[in-house]
N, C-alpha and C positions, 0 to 999 in steps of 0.2 A: 116408272112412276113419274109424276110431274116434277121437273127439276127443282122448282121452288118449294117443294114440300120436304126436301131432304136437308135437315140440319141436325145438330147434335142435341137439341132440346135442352132440358135442365135435369140436373141430378137432384133427387129429392132428399130432404132431411127429415128425420123422424123425431117427434117429441116423446116425452116420457109415457104418453098414453098410446104410442104407436101410430099417431096420425102423421101423414106425410105432407110436407110442404114443398112446393115447386119453386120457391123464390131463390134458392141458392144458385150460384154460378156453376157452369159446366165443369166437370172434373175429368181429366184425361187419364183413363186407367192404362191404356196401351196394351191390354191383353184381354183374353177371354176368361172370365172367372169359372171356377169349378164349384158347383153347388151340390151339397148333399140333400137329396130330395126325399130321404127316408121318412120324415114326418108325414108325407102325403103319398108315399109309395103305393102302387097298386096292390102290393102284398100286405099292406098295413091293415089289419083287421079292426083295431080300435084306434081311431084318430084322436089325438090330443089337440083340441082347438087352440090351446095356448101356444103350441109349437108352430102353428101355421102363420101367425102374424110376422115373426122374424123371417120366416121363409119367403113370405110374400114381399117383404121389404127388400130382401136380397135380390129377388127376381126383378123387381121394378127398378132397382138401382142399376142392375146390369143392362136391362133392356132400354133404359133411358140414356145410356152412354155408348157402350160398344154394340148394343143390339143383339148380342150373342151370349149364350152360356153353354157350358157342359153340365149335364145333370148326371150324377151317379146315384145308385140305389133308387132308381125310378120304378122298378117293379116289373118291367117287361123282361121275361126270362131270356137270358143270352142264347140258350139252345133254340128258341123260337126264331130269333134273328138269324142265327147260323144256318138253320134249315132253310130259311127263305133265301139266303145267299146261295146255298147249294142248289136249290130248285131253280132260281133265276139263271144260274150258270148253265144248267141243262138246257134251258130254253135258248139262251143266247148262243149256245154251241150248235144249234140246229142250222142246217143250210139256209141261205138267204131266201131261196124260193119257198121254203116251208114257213119261215117266219112271216113272209109277206101275206100269207093267208090270214094272219091275225093283226094286220096293220090297223092302226087307229083310223077310223072313218072320219071324214071331214066334219060330220055333224055330231060326233061323240068324242069323249075324252078317255075312252077305254081302248087299250090295244097297244100293239108294238109301234115304236117310233124308231125309224132307221137312222143309221149314221148320217150326220150332217143335215138331218131334217129340220132341226131346230137351230135358230140363230137368235140368241138372246140379246146380242148387241149388234147394231147395224154397222159398227166400225170393224167387225171381223167377219170372216166366212162362217159357214155352218159349223156347229160344235162337233168335235171328234168323240161322240158318245152315242150309245143307243139306249133305249129304255122300254119298259113295259108299264103303261099307265093302268092302274087298278082303280076303277071308279064304279062300284057295284051297280048303282042305278042305270048306268049306261052299258053294262055288260050284257051280252047275249051269249047263248051257248056256242055260237060260231066264233066268238072272240076269245074263248078260253082254249088253250092247247091241251085239251083233255086226253087226247090219244097220245100225243107226243110226250107230254110231261103230266101224267095223271094226277100227281099231287099238287100241281100248280095252283089250282083254284082254291082248294081247301086251305093250304098254307098261306096263300095271299090274304084270304078273308080272315083267318085267325090273327095274323099280325095287324091287318087293317083295324080290326076291332080293338086290339090292345092299344094301338096308337090313338084311336078315337078316345078311349077311356082316359089315357094319360093326358091328351090334349085338353079335355074338359077340366081336369084337375089343375093344369097349368093356367088355363083361362080364368078359373075361379080365383086362384091365388093372385093373378094379375089384377083382377077386379078388386080384391082386398087391398092390395098395395096401392091402387089408384084411388082408394076410398069411394068406389062406386057403390052407392047404397043398394041398388037393385041388382045384385049379382045374378039372381035367377033369370032376369031378363036377358043379360048378356049370354048366359049359357043357352037359353031357349033359342037365341038367334043362331046357334050352331047345332040345333037339335036334330037336323035331318042328315047329318054326316053319314053317308053310306046307305041311306034309305030313301031319300027323296031329292027334290030340287036343291041341291047343295053341291058346290064345286070341289069339295075335298077329295083328294086322291092320294094313293100311295104309288110310288114308282121305284122299282129296282132299276139301277143304272149300271151300265158297263162301259168303261173307257178302255177300248182295245189297245194293244201295243201300237205305238205310233208308226205309221208307214214311212218308208224312206222318202217319199215325195208328198209334201203337204202344201197347202196354199199359203200365200204370204199372210202373216199375222194370225194364223190359225192356231187355236189352243183347244184344250179338252172342253172347257166351258167358259164362255166369255163373261166379262164383267156384267153383273146384273144385281137387281134386288128381286125378292120374291113378291108375289102378287097379293097374297091374302092376309089372314090374321097372324098365324105363326107357322113355322115349319119345324118338323122334327127330322133329324138326319142321323142315320147309322152309317159309320164308315168301316171299311175293312182296314187292314194293316198298312195300306199303301198311302203315303202322304200325297198332297197336291192341292188341297183346299187352302185358299188364302182369303182373309177377311180384311177389309179396309179399316185401319185404326182411326181413332179420333183425330190424328194428325194428318190423315189422308194417305198414309202409306199402307201397302198391303203386307200383312204379316201372316205366317203360317198358322193354320188351325189343325195341328197334327191329330191323327187318330189316338184316342185314349181308350184303352180296353174297358168294356162294360159301362160306357157312357153313351148318352145321346146328346147331340148338339141341338140346341133350340134357338131359333132366331125370329125376329119380328118381321112381318111382311108389310107391304105398302099400305094396304087397307087399314091395318092396325095403327100405323103411324098417322094416317089421315084421321082415323076415328078418334085418336087421343090428342088431336091438334098438336102433333109433333112432340108430345111428352115422351113417347116411346119411339125409337128410331129403327128404320129399316135400312140395313147396312149393305153396301156393295160387297160382293164376294165373287170368286172365280176359281177355276181349276186350271192350273198351268200345265205345260208339258214338263215331263221329268228332265232333269239337267244332266243325268248320267246315261251312258250307253246301256247299262243294265236296266235302268229305270225305264228307258224308252221301249224296252222289249217286254215289260210287264204290263198286265192289265190292272185296272183299278175298279173297285166296285163300291157302290153306296146304295142305301135305300132311303128315299125321302118320303115324308108324309106332309102334304100341303093342306093346311087347315083353312077352310073358307067359311064365312057365314052363309046361312040359307040365302038362296038367290033373291028372295023378295025383301031381304033386310035393307032398310034405308040407312046408309052410312052417313051420320051427321055427328058433329063434334060432341063427344060425351060431356065436355065441360060447358056446353051451351054457348061457346064462343063463335060458332058458325065460321070458323077460320077457313073452311073449304066448303064449296057448294055440296049439298046433299046428292048422293047417287046411290042407286040400287046395286047391291053386291054382284048380282048376276050380270048387269050391264057392264060394270067395271071389269069383271073377269073376261067377258066376251071381247071387250076392246083390247085387253092385254094379249089374249090368245090370237086375235087377228093379227097383231103386230109380230107375234112369234111364228105362227103357222100359216097365216093367211086365211084362217077360217075360224068359225065359232066353236064354243065348247059343246 
């Protein structure tokens, strides 16, 4: 992201009518809040609209300061996530030459990404992780490991769709908390997730045991911000994720069972004229001998607007030049991979 777009924004205050003001000074929370999402859970059959305003305010307060939250009671079934971890394990355990058949092509964002292929910060070597990008519009039969792991495609698409549904609910609440009058317009700008020209993708990740010999300054995932609107992240039980606090220090974001981590991406910070903040984060190497021998897993879901969406300041301030979401994503992927989406 542009260095001059990254600041801590403002923390909103709420009046008795639930309206949010952005005039208050920044407040340093120094931690990632845990928010109960049950009022708008995917499992909630009858939604009480009066419960949504306080939830929206909580989300915007967190996203305007630390940029990260944990959501509990979100409604994505834990067994669905567990089965996706197990399925990804089977794929990542395949021999290198087999996985290579499903490598992400240069012109698509679907497929396997090998160890050290990504370099999210230029100050470090390639990341010590591998991944499988799931982007349905870019998927072809040849890019699914249907023979090697028969359940991979079905389970990936099931979890992808649940993440899509949850993302839309989070975006709707963010629009409420930001007092955006035309919430349906913001949601329509994300309408083609998984079906058309939209960069949203899910990716199971595996951080293997750390080899005896690594490059200078190499870690599991370098310091970075995410590119798009928001990101959902499911962690296994192995720690490692760190998030930059409002004071500029990196603090652990440990796994909390049955939660999903949600954070703001660069486009959303730009879109909201810095009211919401896209926060730096990383995955360090373990500090113990036992930790170095363990692998770590996560599943990320990166939410992007439709490619033809023009990103202009929602408050009309024109703080940043307008840019199409697809162009912005291509520029970021070029820096990471050396190729387009």
